[in-house]
N, CA and C of each residue as an Amber inpcrd file, in Angstrom:
protein
   717
 106.1420000 104.6730000 135.5910000 107.3930000 105.1200000 134.9880000
 108.0800000 103.9880000 134.2800000 107.9340000 102.7960000 134.8590000
 108.5530000 101.6310000 134.2210000 107.9110000 101.3540000 132.8830000
 106.5700000 101.5060000 132.8250000 105.8860000 101.2650000 131.5610000
 106.3100000 102.2800000 130.5200000 106.4870000 103.5530000 130.9560000
 106.9240000 104.5740000 130.0160000 108.3080000 104.2800000 129.4940000
 109.2080000 103.7730000 130.3900000 110.5470000 103.4240000 129.9440000
 110.5240000 102.2830000 128.9640000 109.6460000 101.2770000 129.2240000
 109.5520000 100.1350000 128.3160000 109.0300000 100.5650000 126.9620000
 108.1040000 101.5500000 126.9780000 107.5310000 102.0000000 125.7140000
 108.5750000 102.7030000 124.8610000 109.5910000 103.2820000 125.4990000
 110.6210000 104.0040000 124.7520000 111.7450000 103.0960000 124.2750000
 111.7410000 101.8460000 124.6610000 112.7920000 100.9330000 124.2210000
 112.6910000 100.6910000 122.7190000 113.8320000 100.5980000 122.0260000
 113.7770000 100.2670000 120.5970000 113.2430000  98.8570000 120.3990000
 112.6320000  98.6430000 119.2690000 112.0370000  97.3390000 118.9840000
 113.0920000  96.4000000 118.4030000 113.1340000  95.1860000 118.9040000
 114.0290000  94.1750000 118.3350000 113.5540000  93.7970000 116.9340000
 114.4580000  93.2230000 116.1520000 114.1350000  92.8180000 114.7800000
 114.6370000  91.3970000 114.5580000 113.7600000  90.5380000 114.0600000
 114.1420000  89.1640000 113.7180000 114.5290000  89.1090000 112.2450000
 115.7020000  88.5550000 111.9750000 116.1550000  88.3650000 110.6000000
 116.3670000  86.8810000 110.3340000 115.9530000  86.4580000 109.1500000
 116.1570000  85.0760000 108.7180000 117.4230000  84.9710000 107.8790000
 118.1380000  83.8920000 108.0590000 119.3140000  83.6010000 107.2320000
 119.2940000  82.1210000 106.8480000 119.2250000  81.8560000 105.5170000
 119.0370000  82.7730000 104.3990000 117.7160000  83.5280000 104.4930000
 117.5120000  84.5620000 103.6550000 116.4140000  85.5010000 103.8830000
 115.0240000  84.9990000 103.5130000 114.9020000  83.7780000 102.9620000
 113.6110000  83.2880000 102.4820000 112.6610000  82.9810000 103.6360000
 111.4180000  83.4260000 103.4930000 110.4300000  83.1230000 104.5360000
 109.9430000  81.6820000 104.4300000 110.1130000  81.0720000 103.2390000
 109.6650000  79.6880000 103.0350000 110.8650000  78.8140000 102.6930000
 110.9470000  77.6670000 103.3490000 112.0810000  76.7610000 103.1590000
 111.5640000  75.3300000 103.0530000 112.4450000  74.4610000 102.5900000
 112.1200000  73.0380000 102.5020000 112.5930000  72.3040000 103.7570000
 111.9490000  71.2130000 104.0260000 112.3400000  70.3750000 105.1590000
 113.8140000  69.9910000 105.0500000 114.5180000  70.1150000 106.1650000
 115.9430000  69.8190000 106.3140000 116.8490000  70.9260000 105.7860000
 116.2700000  72.0590000 105.3650000 117.1020000  73.2250000 105.0610000
 117.6820000  73.7850000 106.3600000 118.8700000  74.3590000 106.2730000
 119.4810000  75.0140000 107.4280000 118.9550000  76.4450000 107.5490000
 118.5020000  76.7970000 108.7370000 117.9320000  78.1220000 108.9930000
 118.5840000  78.7070000 110.2430000 118.8860000  80.0150000 110.1940000
 119.3820000  80.7340000 111.3690000 118.4880000  81.9420000 111.6170000
 118.0660000  82.1150000 112.8590000 117.2820000  83.2760000 113.2690000
 118.1740000  84.2110000 114.0790000 118.1810000  85.4890000 113.7100000
 118.9740000  86.5000000 114.4070000 118.0430000  87.4970000 115.0830000
 118.3420000  87.8250000 116.3350000 117.6150000  88.8710000 117.0490000
 118.5080000  90.1060000 117.0900000 118.1450000  91.1190000 116.3130000
 118.9690000  92.3130000 116.2080000 118.3960000  93.4360000 117.0650000
 119.2960000  94.1050000 117.7890000 118.9250000  95.1990000 118.6740000
 120.0470000  95.4270000 119.6640000 119.9520000  96.4650000 120.4900000
 121.0100000  96.7410000 121.4730000 121.1910000  95.5740000 122.4470000
 122.4540000  95.2810000 122.7290000 122.7780000  94.2280000 123.6980000
 123.7740000  94.7800000 124.7150000 123.6700000  94.3200000 125.9470000
 124.6020000  94.7260000 126.9900000 124.9720000  93.5460000 127.8650000
 126.0550000  93.6730000 128.6460000 126.5120000  92.5410000 129.4650000
 125.5000000  92.1170000 130.5250000 124.6530000  93.0380000 130.9820000
 123.6930000  92.6780000 132.0190000 122.2910000  92.4250000 131.4970000
 122.1760000  92.1740000 130.2160000 120.8460000  92.0170000 129.6080000
 120.1320000  90.7420000 130.0330000 120.8830000  89.7070000 130.3170000
 120.2500000  88.4110000 130.5460000 119.9980000  87.7170000 129.2180000
 119.3000000  86.6030000 129.2350000 119.0900000  85.8270000 128.0060000
 118.1390000  86.5240000 127.0310000 118.3430000  86.2290000 125.7600000
 117.3960000  86.6710000 124.7290000 116.1500000  85.7960000 124.8150000
 114.9920000  86.4140000 124.7310000 113.7320000  85.6720000 124.8090000
 113.1880000  85.4360000 123.3980000 112.9360000  84.1790000 123.0840000
 112.3770000  83.7910000 121.7930000 111.0010000  83.1670000 122.0000000
 110.1350000  83.3590000 120.9980000 108.8240000  82.7040000 121.0410000
 108.3850000  82.3500000 119.6240000 107.5520000  81.3260000 119.5240000
 106.9500000  80.9410000 118.2410000 105.4430000  80.8570000 118.4360000
 104.7210000  81.6270000 117.6460000 103.2540000  81.6810000 117.7540000
 102.8070000  81.9840000 119.1820000 103.5720000  82.8540000 119.8500000
 103.2120000  83.2770000 121.2000000 103.6740000  82.3580000 122.3090000
 104.2670000  81.2110000 121.9650000 104.7430000  80.2570000 122.9750000
 106.2480000  80.4190000 123.1720000 106.7220000  80.6650000 124.3960000
 108.1610000  80.8340000 124.6240000 108.9550000  79.5940000 124.2140000
 110.1960000  79.8490000 123.7750000 111.1330000  78.7640000 123.4550000
 112.2410000  78.8320000 124.5040000 112.0660000  78.1890000 125.6430000
 113.0050000  78.3690000 126.7620000 114.4020000  77.8360000 126.4840000
 114.5330000  76.9270000 125.5230000 115.8540000  76.3500000 125.2480000
 116.7360000  77.2940000 124.4390000 116.1610000  78.3400000 123.8710000
 116.9360000  79.2870000 123.0690000 117.0960000  80.5890000 123.8450000
 118.3410000  80.9100000 124.2030000 118.6040000  82.0860000 125.0430000
 119.6390000  83.0250000 124.4200000 120.1440000  82.6830000 123.2310000
 121.1730000  83.5000000 122.5890000 120.5480000  84.4190000 121.5420000
 121.2670000  85.4760000 121.1280000 120.7320000  86.3930000 120.1150000
 120.5040000  85.7380000 118.7530000 121.0450000  84.5560000 118.5520000
 120.7780000  83.8400000 117.2930000 120.8460000  82.3420000 117.5610000
 120.1030000  81.5960000 116.7640000 120.1930000  80.1370000 116.8640000
 119.8800000  79.5160000 115.5110000 120.4840000  78.3560000 115.2740000
 120.3630000  77.6670000 113.9900000 119.7440000  76.2940000 114.1940000
 119.0840000  75.8210000 113.1560000 118.4790000  74.4880000 113.2200000
 118.2170000  73.9770000 111.8100000 118.0560000  72.6740000 111.7100000
 117.6700000  72.0310000 110.4570000 116.1460000  71.9760000 110.4550000
 115.5310000  72.7020000 109.5370000 114.0890000  72.9460000 109.5840000
 113.2680000  71.6760000 109.4060000 112.2280000  71.5740000 110.2040000
 111.2080000  70.5410000 110.0630000 109.8500000  71.2320000 109.9130000
 108.8790000  70.4860000 109.4180000 107.5710000  71.0810000 109.1390000
 106.9700000  71.7220000 110.3880000 107.1760000  71.0950000 111.5560000
 106.5870000  71.6510000 112.7830000 107.3380000  72.8760000 113.3090000
 108.3910000  73.3090000 112.5960000 109.0720000  74.5600000 112.9460000
 108.3850000  75.7720000 112.3240000 107.3800000  75.5480000 111.4880000
 106.6520000  76.6630000 110.8740000 105.9820000  77.5100000 111.9540000
 105.9490000  78.8180000 111.7340000 105.2730000  79.7000000 112.6840000
 105.7990000  81.1130000 112.6180000 105.2340000  81.9660000 113.4690000
 105.6540000  83.3630000 113.5850000 106.5990000  83.5090000 114.7720000
 107.8210000  83.9410000 114.4900000 108.8600000  84.0530000 115.5090000
 109.0180000  85.5050000 115.9590000 109.2270000  85.6640000 117.2840000
 109.5040000  86.9750000 117.8640000 110.6510000  86.8360000 118.8540000
 111.3350000  87.9530000 119.0990000 112.4190000  87.9380000 120.0820000
 112.4110000  89.2410000 120.8690000 113.1430000  89.2250000 121.9920000
 113.2770000  90.4070000 122.8390000 114.5380000  90.2730000 123.6730000
 115.2610000  91.3900000 123.8250000 116.4370000  91.4190000 124.6960000
 116.1420000  92.3440000 125.8720000 117.1120000  92.4570000 126.7910000
 116.9200000  93.3130000 127.9520000 116.8320000  94.7850000 127.6140000
 117.2860000  95.1760000 126.4190000 117.2750000  96.5840000 126.0340000
 116.3500000  96.8600000 124.8510000 115.4380000  95.9440000 124.5720000
 114.5010000  96.1440000 123.4600000 113.0920000  95.7520000 123.8870000
 112.1290000  96.2570000 123.1400000 110.7600000  95.7630000 123.2570000
 110.5990000  94.5900000 122.2880000 109.5290000  93.8000000 122.4070000
 109.3790000  92.6270000 121.5350000 109.3530000  93.0070000 120.0530000
 109.9500000  92.1550000 119.2430000 109.9930000  92.3880000 117.7960000
 108.6250000  92.1350000 117.1720000 108.4650000  92.5980000 115.9470000
 107.3120000  92.1880000 115.1550000 107.4830000  90.7130000 114.7870000
 106.3820000  89.9880000 114.5810000 106.5080000  88.5750000 114.2060000
 107.0690000  88.4130000 112.7990000 107.8810000  87.4010000 112.6220000
 108.4400000  87.0490000 111.3120000 108.0430000  85.6100000 111.0030000
 107.4280000  85.4360000 109.8490000 106.9190000  84.1160000 109.4700000
 108.0160000  83.2360000 108.8890000 108.0580000  82.0060000 109.3450000
 108.8750000  80.9610000 108.7240000 107.9350000  79.8250000 108.3520000
 107.9430000  79.4610000 107.0650000 107.0580000  78.3990000 106.5870000
 107.9200000  77.2640000 106.0560000 107.7490000  76.0830000 106.6300000
 108.5360000  74.9080000 106.2460000 107.6090000  73.9050000 105.5740000
 107.9960000  73.4550000 104.3860000 107.1700000  72.4990000 103.6530000
 108.0250000  71.3350000 103.1740000 107.3590000  70.2490000 102.8310000
 108.0480000  69.0590000 102.3270000 107.6720000  68.8680000 100.8660000
 108.6390000  69.0500000  99.9740000 108.3810000  68.9460000  98.5380000
 109.7060000  68.7740000  97.8160000 109.6080000  68.5120000  96.5030000
 110.8170000  68.4130000  95.6990000 111.3390000  69.7920000  95.2970000
 110.4030000  70.6990000  95.0330000 110.7620000  72.0020000  94.4790000
 109.9520000  73.0870000  95.1870000 110.5840000  74.2370000  95.4300000
 109.9280000  75.3270000  96.1520000 110.3470000  76.6580000  95.5430000
 109.3560000  77.5110000  95.2450000 109.6580000  78.8810000  94.8220000
 109.8230000  79.7310000  96.0760000 111.0310000  80.2430000  96.2870000
 111.3250000  81.0170000  97.4890000 111.3390000  82.5140000  97.1950000
 110.9570000  83.2910000  98.1910000 111.0160000  84.7500000  98.1140000
 111.1240000  85.2960000  99.5330000 111.7840000  86.4320000  99.7320000
 111.8790000  86.9830000 101.0940000 110.5620000  87.5360000 101.6150000
 109.7490000  88.1410000 100.7210000 108.5220000  88.8050000 101.1730000
 107.3970000  88.5730000 100.1750000 106.1820000  88.5320000 100.7010000
 105.0020000  88.3700000  99.8470000 104.3690000  89.7070000  99.4950000
 104.6930000  90.7560000 100.2380000 104.1310000  92.0840000  99.9980000
 105.2600000  93.0690000  99.7400000 105.2130000  93.7120000  98.5620000
 106.2380000  94.6700000  98.1620000 105.5970000  96.0170000  97.8730000
 106.4150000  97.0690000  97.9590000 106.0090000  98.3880000  97.5000000
 106.5930000  98.6160000  96.1100000 105.8940000  99.3860000  95.3120000
 106.3740000  99.6640000  93.9610000 107.7800000 100.2560000  94.0320000
 108.6960000  99.6940000  93.2450000 110.0870000 100.1200000  93.2620000
 110.9930000  99.1920000  94.0420000 110.4220000  98.3370000  94.8900000
 111.2230000  97.3600000  95.6270000 111.7380000  96.2760000  94.6850000
 112.8740000  95.6600000  95.0120000 113.3310000  94.5220000  94.2050000
 112.4800000  93.2850000  94.4670000 112.2590000  92.5260000  93.4160000
 111.5550000  91.2440000  93.5290000 112.5690000  90.1390000  93.2810000
 112.7690000  89.2960000  94.2850000 113.7610000  88.2230000  94.2040000
 113.0540000  86.8850000  94.3450000 113.2700000  86.0100000  93.3680000
 112.6910000  84.6700000  93.3920000 113.8040000  83.6460000  93.2350000
 113.6130000  82.5040000  93.8830000 114.5890000  81.4220000  93.7780000
 113.8520000  80.1010000  93.6280000 114.2330000  79.3340000  92.6340000
 113.6740000  78.0010000  92.4440000 114.5880000  77.0220000  93.1910000
 114.1040000  76.5520000  94.3340000 114.9350000  75.7950000  95.2710000
 114.5430000  74.3180000  95.2720000 115.5310000  73.4380000  95.1950000
 115.2600000  71.9960000  95.1680000 115.6910000  71.3700000  96.4910000
 115.0180000  70.2880000  96.8180000 115.2800000  69.6040000  98.0730000
 116.7130000  69.0880000  98.1140000 117.3720000  69.3280000  99.2350000
 118.7540000  68.9100000  99.4770000 119.7280000  69.4640000  98.4440000
 119.3050000  70.5460000  97.7680000 120.1600000  71.2210000  96.7790000
 120.6580000  70.2930000  95.6800000 119.8480000  69.3220000  95.3150000
 120.2100000  68.4800000  94.1850000 120.2940000  69.3250000  92.9180000
 121.1280000  68.9260000  91.9550000 121.2710000  69.7090000  90.7190000
 119.9220000  69.8960000  90.0170000 119.6830000  71.1310000  89.5570000
 118.4310000  71.4800000  88.8900000 118.7490000  72.0980000  87.5380000
 118.0550000  71.6410000  86.4950000 118.3210000  72.1130000  85.1360000
 117.0140000  72.5120000  84.4420000 117.1670000  73.2560000  83.3320000
 116.0270000  73.6720000  82.5050000 114.9460000  74.3130000  83.3740000
 115.3250000  75.4330000  83.9700000 114.4830000  76.0950000  84.9750000
 113.6270000  77.1750000  84.3130000 112.3400000  77.1590000  84.6070000
 111.4100000  78.1550000  84.0730000 110.6270000  78.7870000  85.2200000
 110.5180000  80.1240000  85.1770000 109.7000000  80.8690000  86.1370000
 108.4090000  81.3080000  85.4560000 107.3060000  81.1890000  86.1760000
 105.9920000  81.5270000  85.6320000 105.3170000  82.5810000  86.5060000
 104.5940000  83.4750000  85.8400000 103.7130000  84.4240000  86.5240000
 102.3010000  84.2240000  86.0020000 101.3800000  83.8650000  86.8850000
  99.9890000  83.5960000  86.5060000  99.8970000  82.6130000  85.3370000
 100.7650000  81.5960000  85.3740000 100.7330000  80.5500000  84.3630000
 101.4930000  80.8550000  83.0930000 102.0240000  82.0740000  82.9540000
 102.7580000  82.4730000  81.7520000 104.2540000  82.4210000  82.0160000
 104.9990000  81.7990000  81.1090000 106.4460000  81.6980000  81.2630000
 107.0830000  83.0860000  81.1960000 107.9320000  83.4070000  82.1800000
 108.5790000  84.7090000  82.2330000 110.0880000  84.6350000  82.0400000
 110.6730000  83.5080000  82.4070000 112.1260000  83.3930000  82.2560000
 112.5290000  81.9350000  82.2310000 113.4160000  81.6190000  81.2780000
 113.9620000  80.2620000  81.1780000 115.4770000  80.3500000  81.2720000
 116.0680000  79.3890000  81.9730000 117.5220000  79.3120000  82.0570000
 117.9400000  77.8480000  82.1370000 119.0350000  77.4900000  81.4860000
 119.5160000  76.1060000  81.5830000 119.8880000  75.7060000  83.0130000
 120.4090000  76.6770000  83.8150000 120.8700000  76.2890000  85.1520000
 120.7270000  77.3750000  86.2130000 120.3780000  78.6140000  85.8430000
 120.2680000  79.7040000  86.8170000 118.9340000  79.6110000  87.5550000
 118.9940000  79.4020000  88.8510000 117.7750000  79.1580000  89.6280000
 117.2150000  80.4150000  90.2940000 117.7350000  81.6040000  89.9510000
 117.2220000  82.8430000  90.5360000 116.6210000  83.7360000  89.4560000
 115.6330000  84.5050000  89.8500000 114.9450000  85.4460000  88.9620000
 114.8630000  86.7590000  89.7240000 115.4550000  87.8130000  89.1560000
 115.5850000  89.0850000  89.8680000 115.0050000  90.2180000  89.0380000
 114.0910000  90.9830000  89.6500000 113.5360000  92.1880000  89.0350000
 113.9430000  93.3580000  89.9270000 114.8220000  94.2590000  89.4510000
 115.3650000  95.3100000  90.3260000 114.3110000  96.2590000  90.8850000
 113.3200000  96.6280000  90.0430000 112.3040000  97.5880000  90.4690000
 110.9330000  97.0450000  90.0800000 110.2570000  96.4420000  91.0300000
 108.9510000  95.8420000  90.7440000 107.8810000  96.9250000  90.6280000
 106.8650000  96.6430000  89.8040000 105.6970000  97.5200000  89.7340000
 104.4430000  96.6710000  89.9060000 103.2820000  97.3250000  89.8590000
 102.0340000  96.6160000  90.1580000 101.7560000  95.4940000  89.1640000
 102.3170000  95.5910000  87.9610000 102.1120000  94.5310000  86.9690000
 102.8330000  93.2410000  87.3410000 103.7240000  93.3200000  88.3110000
 104.4440000  92.1250000  88.7560000 103.6990000  91.3830000  89.8640000
 102.5450000  91.8950000  90.2850000 101.7170000  91.1480000  91.2370000
 101.1670000  89.8980000  90.5620000 101.0350000  88.8250000  91.3160000
 100.4620000  87.6100000  90.7430000 100.9190000  86.3630000  91.4690000
 100.5460000  85.2350000  90.8950000 100.9410000  83.9340000  91.4360000
 102.1420000  83.4110000  90.6440000 103.2210000  83.1490000  91.3570000
 104.4590000  82.6820000  90.7340000 104.7150000  81.2220000  91.0990000
 105.2520000  80.4970000  90.1350000 105.7740000  79.1630000  90.4200000
 106.9280000  78.8940000  89.4660000 107.6390000  77.8210000  89.7050000
 108.7700000  77.4820000  88.8480000 108.7610000  75.9890000  88.5600000
 109.4760000  75.6300000  87.5200000 109.6300000  74.2150000  87.1650000
 111.0830000  73.9650000  86.7950000 111.4900000  72.7160000  86.8970000
 112.8500000  72.3540000  86.5350000 113.0320000  70.8460000  86.5670000
 114.1420000  70.4060000  86.0150000 114.4440000  68.9780000  85.9500000
 115.4470000  68.6060000  87.0300000 115.0890000  67.5930000  87.8110000
 116.0190000  66.9440000  88.7320000 116.2800000  65.5710000  88.1360000
 117.4900000  65.3890000  87.6160000 117.7480000  64.1790000  86.8260000
 116.9530000  64.2580000  85.5290000 116.2030000  63.2210000  85.2280000
 115.4120000  63.1940000  84.0000000 113.9420000  63.5400000  84.2290000
 113.5980000  63.8660000  85.4650000 112.1930000  64.1180000  85.7890000
 111.9370000  65.6030000  86.0330000 110.8610000  66.0950000  85.4100000
 110.4840000  67.5010000  85.5800000 109.5990000  67.6490000  86.8190000
 109.9370000  68.6470000  87.6380000 109.1590000  68.9400000  88.8440000
 108.6420000  70.3730000  88.7730000 107.5470000  70.6190000  89.4840000
 106.9330000  71.9420000  89.4950000 106.6080000  72.3350000  90.9360000
 106.8860000  73.5860000  91.2640000 106.6170000  74.0730000  92.6240000
 105.1510000  74.4650000  92.7760000 104.7350000  74.6310000  94.0160000
 103.4240000  75.1940000  94.3030000 103.4590000  76.7090000  94.0670000
 102.3210000  77.3130000  93.6910000 102.3160000  78.7660000  93.4380000
 102.4450000  79.5720000  94.7260000 103.0550000  80.7320000  94.5900000
 103.2050000  81.6870000  95.6900000 102.6300000  83.0230000  95.2270000
 101.7140000  83.5870000  95.9950000 101.0700000  84.8590000  95.6270000
 101.8940000  86.0320000  96.1490000 102.2760000  86.9200000  95.2310000
 103.0630000  88.1060000  95.5690000 102.2780000  89.3470000  95.1540000
 102.2280000  90.3330000  96.0370000 101.4980000  91.5680000  95.7720000
 102.4630000  92.7460000  95.7870000 102.3830000  93.5840000  94.7390000
 103.1590000  94.8230000  94.6650000 102.1780000  95.9830000  94.7650000
 102.3060000  96.7710000  95.8220000 101.4050000  97.9030000  96.0300000
 101.9330000  99.1450000  95.3380000 101.0180000  99.8860000  94.6990000
 101.3950000 101.1250000  94.0260000 101.7080000 102.2280000  95.0180000
 102.5040000 103.2170000  94.5620000 102.8840000 104.3300000  95.4340000
 101.7300000 105.2860000  95.6580000 100.8100000 105.3780000  94.6850000
  99.6450000 106.2590000  94.8260000  98.5220000 105.7120000  93.9780000
  97.2910000 105.8890000  94.4500000  96.1320000 105.3530000  93.7350000
  96.0140000 105.9370000  92.3470000  96.2160000 107.2620000  92.2120000
  96.0450000 107.9090000  90.9140000  97.0910000 107.4450000  89.9160000
  98.2870000 107.1100000  90.3970000  99.3470000 106.7350000  89.4690000
  99.0980000 105.3900000  88.8240000  98.2040000 104.5700000  89.3870000
  97.9900000 103.2440000  88.8210000  96.5660000 103.0540000  88.3250000
  95.7350000 104.1200000  88.4160000  94.3480000 103.9910000  88.0160000
  94.0970000 104.7960000  86.7510000  93.6800000 104.1810000  85.6440000
  93.3960000 104.9210000  84.4190000  92.3060000 105.9510000  84.6550000
  92.3910000 107.0620000  83.8770000  91.4450000 108.1560000  84.0650000
  90.0160000 107.7130000  83.8310000  89.8020000 106.8200000  82.8340000
  88.4230000 106.4330000  82.5370000  87.7910000 105.6510000  83.6800000
  88.6550000 105.0210000  84.5240000  88.1080000 104.3390000  85.6920000
  87.7400000 105.3300000  86.7870000  88.4250000 106.4810000  86.7920000
  88.1260000 107.4970000  87.7850000  86.9500000 108.3680000  87.3830000
  86.5940000 108.3950000  86.0590000  85.5750000 109.3170000  85.5850000
  84.2380000 109.1730000  86.3140000  83.7380000 107.9620000  86.5840000
  82.4680000 107.8780000  87.3240000  82.5250000 108.5690000  88.6780000
  83.6680000 108.4120000  89.3930000  83.7800000 109.0840000  90.6820000
  83.8400000 110.5970000  90.5120000  84.5600000 111.0600000  89.4610000
  84.6510000 112.5000000  89.2150000  83.2830000 113.0580000  88.8530000
  82.5710000 112.3430000  87.9580000  81.2400000 112.7910000  87.5510000
  80.2970000 112.8440000  88.7470000  80.3870000 111.8220000  89.6020000
  79.5400000 111.7900000  90.7980000  79.7930000 113.0100000  91.6760000
  81.0760000 113.3420000  91.8780000  81.4070000 114.4970000  92.7130000
  80.8960000 115.7900000  92.0930000  81.0250000 115.9130000  90.7380000
  80.5370000 117.1080000  90.0600000  79.0310000 117.2440000  90.2010000
  78.3200000 116.1260000  90.0060000  76.8580000 116.1600000  90.1200000
  76.4380000 116.5250000  91.5360000  77.1060000 115.9130000  92.5320000
  76.7620000 116.2240000  93.9130000  77.0400000 117.6870000  94.2360000
  78.1470000 118.2110000  93.6920000  78.4480000 119.6220000  93.9010000
  77.4130000 120.5230000  93.2600000  76.9950000 120.1380000  92.0290000
  75.9760000 120.9200000  91.3350000  74.6590000 120.8920000  92.0960000
  74.2650000 119.7010000  92.5580000  73.0250000 119.5910000  93.3260000
  73.0990000 120.4170000  94.6070000  74.2740000 120.3910000  95.2380000
  74.4380000 121.1870000  96.4570000  74.2720000 122.6730000  96.1650000
  74.8800000 123.1090000  95.0330000  74.7670000 124.5190000  94.6690000
  73.3210000 124.8900000  94.3620000  72.6300000 124.0120000  93.6010000
  71.2280000 124.2750000  93.2620000  70.3790000 124.3050000  94.5200000
  70.5920000 123.2990000  95.3930000  69.8210000 123.2560000  96.6370000
  70.0760000 124.4920000  97.4890000  71.3380000 124.9160000  97.5300000
  71.6630000 126.1080000  98.3150000  70.9770000 127.3360000  97.7460000
  71.0060000 127.4540000  96.3920000  70.3320000 128.5790000  95.7460000
  68.8430000 128.5660000  96.0080000  68.2420000 127.3730000  95.9060000
  66.8080000 127.2600000  96.1760000  66.4920000 127.6210000  97.6180000
  67.3730000 127.1630000  98.5210000  67.1490000 127.4470000  99.9430000
  67.0920000 128.9510000 100.2050000  68.1020000 129.6740000  99.6580000
  68.1180000 131.1160000  99.9060000  66.9920000 131.8280000  99.1680000
  66.6290000 131.3130000  97.9800000  65.5240000 131.9160000  97.2340000
  64.2080000 131.7510000  97.9890000  63.9700000 130.5060000  98.4740000
  62.7420000 130.2550000  99.2330000  62.7440000 131.0540000 100.5210000
  63.9140000 131.1290000 101.1560000  64.0080000 131.8960000 102.4040000
  63.6740000 133.3640000 102.1630000  64.1640000 133.9000000 101.0380000
  63.8820000 135.2950000 100.7090000  62.3970000 135.5110000 100.4620000
  61.7930000 134.5410000  99.7130000  60.3650000 134.6430000  99.4220000
  59.5440000 134.5630000 100.7060000  59.9480000 133.6400000 101.6070000
  59.2260000 133.5110000 102.8700000  59.3190000 134.7870000 103.6960000
  60.5310000 135.3640000 103.7250000  60.6960000 136.6050000 104.4810000
  59.8280000 137.7160000 103.8970000  59.7880000 137.7600000 102.5510000
  58.9710000 138.7760000 101.8870000  57.4970000 138.5630000 102.1910000
  57.0800000 137.2800000 102.1430000  55.6760000 136.9650000 102.4210000
  55.3200000 137.2880000 103.8640000  56.2330000 136.9600000 104.7920000
  55.9830000 137.2630000 106.1970000  55.9030000 138.7640000 106.4220000
  56.7330000 139.5170000 105.6880000  56.6800000 140.9730000 105.7960000
  55.3550000 141.5150000 105.3040000  54.8920000 140.9910000 104.1620000
  53.6000000 141.4260000 103.6270000  52.4820000 141.0760000 104.5930000
  52.5970000 139.8600000 105.1980000  51.5610000 139.4340000 106.1320000
  51.5090000 140.3570000 107.3490000  52.7090000 140.7340000 107.8420000
  52.7530000 141.6390000 108.9860000  52.1770000 143.0060000 108.6280000
  52.4650000 143.4930000 107.4250000  51.9300000 144.7830000 106.9760000
  50.4160000 144.7400000 106.8700000  49.9170000 143.6090000 106.3000000
  48.4650000 143.4640000 106.1800000  47.8160000 143.4430000 107.5560000
  48.4890000 142.7530000 108.5340000  47.9450000 142.6660000 109.8890000
  47.8860000 144.0420000 110.5410000  48.9530000 144.8270000 110.3290000
  48.9900000 146.1790000 110.9010000  47.8980000 147.0360000 110.2930000
  47.7240000 146.9470000 108.9630000  46.6940000 147.7370000 108.2710000
  45.3130000 147.3430000 108.7450000  45.1000000 146.0020000 108.9050000
  43.7840000 145.5120000 109.3390000  43.4900000 145.9630000 110.7650000
  44.5150000 145.9150000 111.6280000  44.3420000 146.3420000 113.0150000
  44.0470000 147.8350000 113.0810000  44.7150000 148.6150000 112.2360000
  44.5140000 150.0580000 112.2240000  43.1120000 150.3960000 111.7640000
  42.6110000 149.6330000 110.7940000  41.2530000 149.8570000 110.2980000
  40.2430000 149.6080000 111.3950000  40.4370000 148.5740000 112.2120000
  39.5320000 148.2730000 113.3210000  39.5350000 149.4040000 114.3430000
  40.7230000 149.9660000 114.6200000  40.8190000 151.0510000 115.5890000
  40.0940000 152.2920000 115.0950000  40.2000000 152.5420000 113.7680000
  39.5320000 153.7170000 113.1950000  38.0350000 153.6040000 113.3360000
  37.5340000 152.3410000 113.2490000  36.0950000 152.1480000 113.3950000
  35.6790000 152.3780000 114.8410000
């Protein structure tokens, strides 16, 4: 009964603040464990890559990120089941292309941010998709697409000037999944599959027709054979 009760508990949810899954070393990060809370719940349980974090017992905690803080974080309260893992990736670089998620559904917003270490001023910012420039701004470090589609899948990176030196981020692969296979697949690509199905259906129909035709012929032949046997037997009796 206890297991059944645990199975019915709502699942906790880990939220990152700010929402980026990837951050630079020394960025400030806060993890929130969202779900029902009560006075008798006891401490919130946190873990990273399956290892408990006993020093963190509150529904949220903040820290200045270091590279060894990278990992998949989960949480659980007294009134929730364990959350799904949430990835936090910490890297050391001058420039980082940030995004909340690497996998989107068609129609979701695509949010990108060209982030510099210690928030130093960044100028002449360019966003690239698969090596092609998509947006340039003298000082705006964000790139927002309200409704992404499958054509927005690709490897993104950004560049910008910190002082007089141009820096470039590492690429980040983002995938936008279509709502339906047919809606994103040209008809000519589907034609081989359609033709295959038609041919298989035709062969099935032909085979079925042949089967019943042969079966009919066999039945007719067996009937003739039985008649011949009866006639032959009758002739022997007459003799």
